[in-house]
C-alpha positions as CSV (number, residue, x, y, z in Angstrom):
1,M,3.3,-5.6,50.5
2,T,3.3,-9.2,48.7
3,L,3.3,-10.7,53.0
4,Y,0.6,-8.9,54.4
5,R,-2.0,-9.8,51.6
6,P,-2.7,-12.9,53.4
7,I,-3.9,-11.0,56.3
8,K,-6.0,-8.5,54.4
9,V,-7.8,-11.2,53.1
10,T,-8.4,-12.7,56.5
11,V,-9.2,-9.9,58.2
12,T,-12.2,-8.5,55.3
13,L,-13.8,-12.2,55.1
14,I,-13.8,-12.3,59.0
15,A,-15.5,-8.7,59.2
16,L,-17.9,-10.2,56.2
17,L,-18.5,-13.5,58.5
18,A,-19.4,-10.9,61.1
19,S,-21.7,-8.8,59.4
20,G,-23.7,-11.4,58.2
21,V,-22.5,-11.8,54.4
22,A,-22.9,-15.4,52.9
23,A,-20.4,-17.1,52.1
24,A,-19.0,-17.2,47.9
25,G,-20.6,-20.2,47.1
26,D,-23.9,-20.5,48.9
27,C,-27.0,-21.5,47.1
28,V,-30.7,-21.5,49.0
29,V,-33.6,-23.7,47.3
30,L,-36.8,-22.3,48.5
31,L,-39.8,-24.3,48.5
32,H,-43.6,-23.3,49.4
33,G,-46.4,-24.9,50.9
34,L,-49.3,-26.8,50.0
35,A,-51.8,-24.7,47.3
36,R,-49.4,-21.5,47.1
37,T,-46.6,-20.7,44.8
38,A,-43.5,-19.3,44.7
39,S,-44.3,-15.6,45.1
40,S,-45.6,-16.2,48.7
41,M,-41.3,-17.0,49.1
42,S,-40.0,-13.5,47.0
43,K,-39.8,-11.2,50.3
44,M,-37.8,-14.4,52.2
45,E,-35.3,-15.2,48.5
46,E,-34.7,-10.9,48.5
47,A,-33.8,-11.2,52.1
48,L,-31.3,-13.8,51.8
49,Q,-30.1,-12.5,48.2
50,D,-29.6,-9.6,50.3
51,D,-27.2,-11.5,52.5
52,G,-25.6,-13.0,49.4
53,Y,-27.3,-16.1,48.4
54,A,-27.3,-17.1,45.3
55,T,-31.2,-18.2,45.1
56,A,-33.4,-21.1,43.3
57,N,-37.4,-20.1,44.2
58,V,-39.3,-23.3,42.9
59,D,-42.7,-23.3,41.9
60,Y,-43.8,-26.5,42.1
61,P,-47.6,-27.9,41.5
62,S,-48.5,-28.9,44.7
63,R,-52.1,-29.8,44.4
64,D,-51.6,-32.6,41.5
65,H,-49.8,-35.0,42.6
66,E,-48.7,-36.8,46.3
67,I,-45.7,-36.0,48.1
68,A,-43.0,-38.8,46.9
69,E,-43.6,-37.6,42.7
70,L,-43.7,-34.0,44.3
71,A,-40.8,-34.6,46.1
72,D,-38.6,-35.2,42.7
73,I,-40.5,-32.7,41.3
74,A,-39.7,-29.7,43.2
75,V,-36.5,-30.5,45.1
76,G,-35.4,-32.0,42.0
77,Q,-35.6,-28.5,40.2
78,G,-34.3,-26.7,42.9
79,L,-31.2,-28.5,43.0
80,A,-30.6,-28.5,39.6
81,S,-30.9,-24.3,39.3
82,C,-28.2,-24.1,42.4
83,R,-26.1,-26.7,40.5
84,A,-26.5,-24.7,37.4
85,K,-25.1,-21.5,38.6
86,D,-21.0,-21.1,38.7
87,G,-18.8,-21.8,42.0
88,I,-21.8,-23.0,44.0
89,E,-20.3,-25.7,46.5
90,K,-23.0,-25.7,49.2
91,I,-26.9,-25.7,48.8
92,H,-28.9,-24.5,51.9
93,F,-33.1,-25.2,51.9
94,V,-35.7,-22.7,53.5
95,T,-38.9,-24.9,53.4
96,H,-42.5,-23.3,54.3
97,S,-44.9,-26.2,55.4
98,L,-45.4,-28.9,53.1
99,G,-41.9,-27.7,51.2
100,G,-40.3,-29.4,54.8
101,I,-41.6,-32.7,54.0
102,L,-40.9,-32.7,50.2
103,L,-37.2,-32.6,51.4
104,R,-37.7,-35.0,53.9
105,Q,-39.2,-37.7,51.9
106,Y,-36.5,-36.6,48.9
107,L,-33.5,-37.5,51.6
108,S,-35.0,-40.3,53.0
109,T,-34.4,-42.1,49.4
110,S,-31.3,-40.2,48.4
111,S,-28.6,-38.0,49.1
112,I,-27.3,-34.5,48.6
113,A,-23.8,-34.1,48.5
114,E,-23.4,-30.2,48.9
115,L,-26.3,-30.3,51.3
116,G,-25.8,-26.9,54.1
117,R,-28.2,-26.0,56.6
118,V,-31.8,-26.1,56.5
119,V,-34.6,-24.2,58.1
120,M,-38.4,-25.2,58.0
121,L,-41.4,-22.8,58.9
122,G,-44.7,-24.1,60.1
123,P,-44.2,-28.1,58.7
124,P,-46.0,-30.6,59.8
125,N,-43.5,-33.1,61.0
126,Q,-45.8,-35.2,63.4
127,G,-48.5,-34.6,60.9
128,S,-51.5,-32.4,61.0
129,R,-54.8,-33.3,62.7
130,A,-56.6,-30.8,60.8
131,S,-55.4,-32.5,57.5
132,D,-57.7,-35.7,58.8
133,E,-60.7,-33.8,59.9
134,M,-61.4,-31.8,56.8
135,Q,-61.1,-34.3,54.3
136,G,-64.4,-34.9,54.4
137,V,-65.1,-31.4,53.9
138,P,-66.6,-30.2,50.5
139,G,-64.0,-28.9,48.2
140,F,-61.2,-30.6,50.4
141,D,-59.5,-32.4,48.0
142,W,-59.6,-29.8,45.2
143,L,-57.6,-27.2,47.1
144,N,-54.9,-29.9,48.8
145,G,-54.7,-32.0,46.0
146,P,-53.5,-36.0,46.9
147,A,-50.8,-34.2,49.2
148,G,-53.6,-32.9,51.3
149,Y,-54.4,-36.9,52.3
150,Q,-50.7,-37.5,53.2
151,L,-50.1,-35.2,55.9
152,G,-52.5,-36.2,59.0
153,K,-51.8,-38.4,61.1
154,G,-53.3,-41.6,60.0
155,E,-52.4,-44.9,58.7
156,N,-51.6,-42.8,55.1
157,S,-48.7,-40.5,57.2
158,V,-45.9,-39.3,55.0
159,P,-44.3,-37.2,57.7
160,L,-44.8,-39.7,60.4
161,A,-43.2,-42.6,58.0
162,L,-40.5,-40.7,57.6
163,G,-38.0,-40.6,61.0
164,P,-35.4,-38.9,62.3
165,V,-33.7,-36.3,60.3
166,K,-30.0,-36.5,60.0
167,F,-28.8,-32.8,58.8
168,E,-28.4,-29.7,60.1
169,L,-32.0,-28.5,60.6
170,G,-34.1,-25.2,62.6
171,V,-38.0,-25.3,63.0
172,I,-39.5,-21.9,63.2
173,A,-43.0,-22.9,64.8
174,G,-46.2,-20.4,64.9
175,D,-48.5,-19.9,67.8
176,R,-51.2,-17.6,65.9
177,S,-54.1,-18.2,64.2
178,I,-56.7,-16.5,61.6
179,D,-58.5,-19.6,61.5
180,P,-60.5,-20.4,64.6
181,I,-62.6,-23.9,62.9
182,T,-59.2,-25.3,62.3
183,S,-57.8,-24.2,65.5
184,A,-60.6,-25.7,67.0
185,I,-59.7,-29.5,65.4
186,L,-56.0,-28.6,66.4
187,D,-53.8,-29.1,69.9
188,N,-53.0,-25.8,70.9
189,P,-51.3,-23.6,70.8
190,D,-51.1,-23.7,66.8
191,D,-50.7,-21.6,63.8
192,G,-53.9,-22.1,62.0
193,R,-53.1,-25.3,60.6
194,V,-50.3,-27.2,62.8
195,S,-50.1,-27.5,66.1
196,V,-46.8,-26.3,67.7
197,E,-45.6,-29.5,69.3
198,D,-46.3,-31.3,66.0
199,T,-43.5,-29.4,64.2
200,K,-41.0,-30.6,65.9
201,V,-39.0,-33.6,64.5
202,E,-36.1,-35.6,65.9
203,G,-32.7,-34.6,64.8
204,M,-33.6,-30.9,65.0
205,D,-30.7,-29.1,66.3
206,D,-32.8,-25.5,67.2
207,F,-36.6,-24.7,67.4
208,V,-38.6,-21.3,68.3
209,V,-41.7,-20.5,68.1
210,V,-42.6,-16.9,67.1
211,E,-46.1,-15.1,67.3
212,H,-47.1,-15.0,63.5
213,S,-50.1,-17.5,61.4
214,H,-48.7,-20.5,59.1
215,A,-50.0,-18.5,56.0
216,F,-48.1,-15.0,56.6
217,M,-45.0,-16.8,59.0
218,M,-42.4,-16.4,56.0
219,R,-43.0,-13.2,54.7
220,M,-42.8,-11.2,58.5
221,R,-39.4,-9.9,59.5
222,R,-38.7,-11.9,62.9
223,P,-39.2,-15.5,61.0
224,I,-36.5,-14.0,58.2
225,E,-34.4,-12.7,60.8
226,L,-34.2,-16.3,62.4
227,T,-33.9,-18.2,59.1
228,K,-30.6,-15.5,58.2
229,A,-28.9,-16.4,61.5
230,F,-29.5,-20.3,61.5
231,L,-28.5,-20.2,57.7
232,R,-25.4,-18.3,58.8
233,T,-24.6,-20.0,62.2
234,G,-26.7,-22.8,62.7
235,S,-28.7,-21.1,65.7
236,F,-31.5,-19.2,66.4
237,S,-30.0,-17.3,69.4
238,G,-29.2,-13.8,69.1
239,V,-32.2,-12.3,66.9
240,S,-34.7,-9.7,68.8
241,D,-38.0,-10.0,69.2
């Protein structure tokens, strides 16, 4: 009987991987976008938990600080939460909008030994022209805070100063908008906050466009399925429309 035990374990492991269940020891840090809260990532978090991942859905004060300080707060909190869980060996990230820039900023000055795969949804990786054009609109400062001024394409742009990524990254861009005013500023196609082209970054491993808006893509079925696929395999392929 003992001789067959390793074979059973191997077969079970293969079956689990094929079914999409996360490997034991994997934790996912979720980082929401600007002027949002952790609740905006709750549906994504639940789907990842159902797949077997431990999660850390970080609620950080996105409108209170500049990007460098937010990166230390949000990424640091996510890492601490995952590392506090028993048996965690790999830490993945799923980010929306500004959350992706915070991770890039953090990794520009620090390393994460356990870093696994990263999925960014609607990230302004090349900055967003909307940020530049809307800064003079009353209420911009209240709604977006200091970080909002750093997400454009001008001399204060943080995304444009960060360079290529050096980690396993999949980017999901949206091409539908519920904000015609902001969309008129952006290069089409866009998701109402970022143009599809501006979500891309040198060094990414996979890229896909979904028919959703910036505000809600992280709650929709296909982006969630695409996220799970990339975390599992490092590719978006195989996910149906």
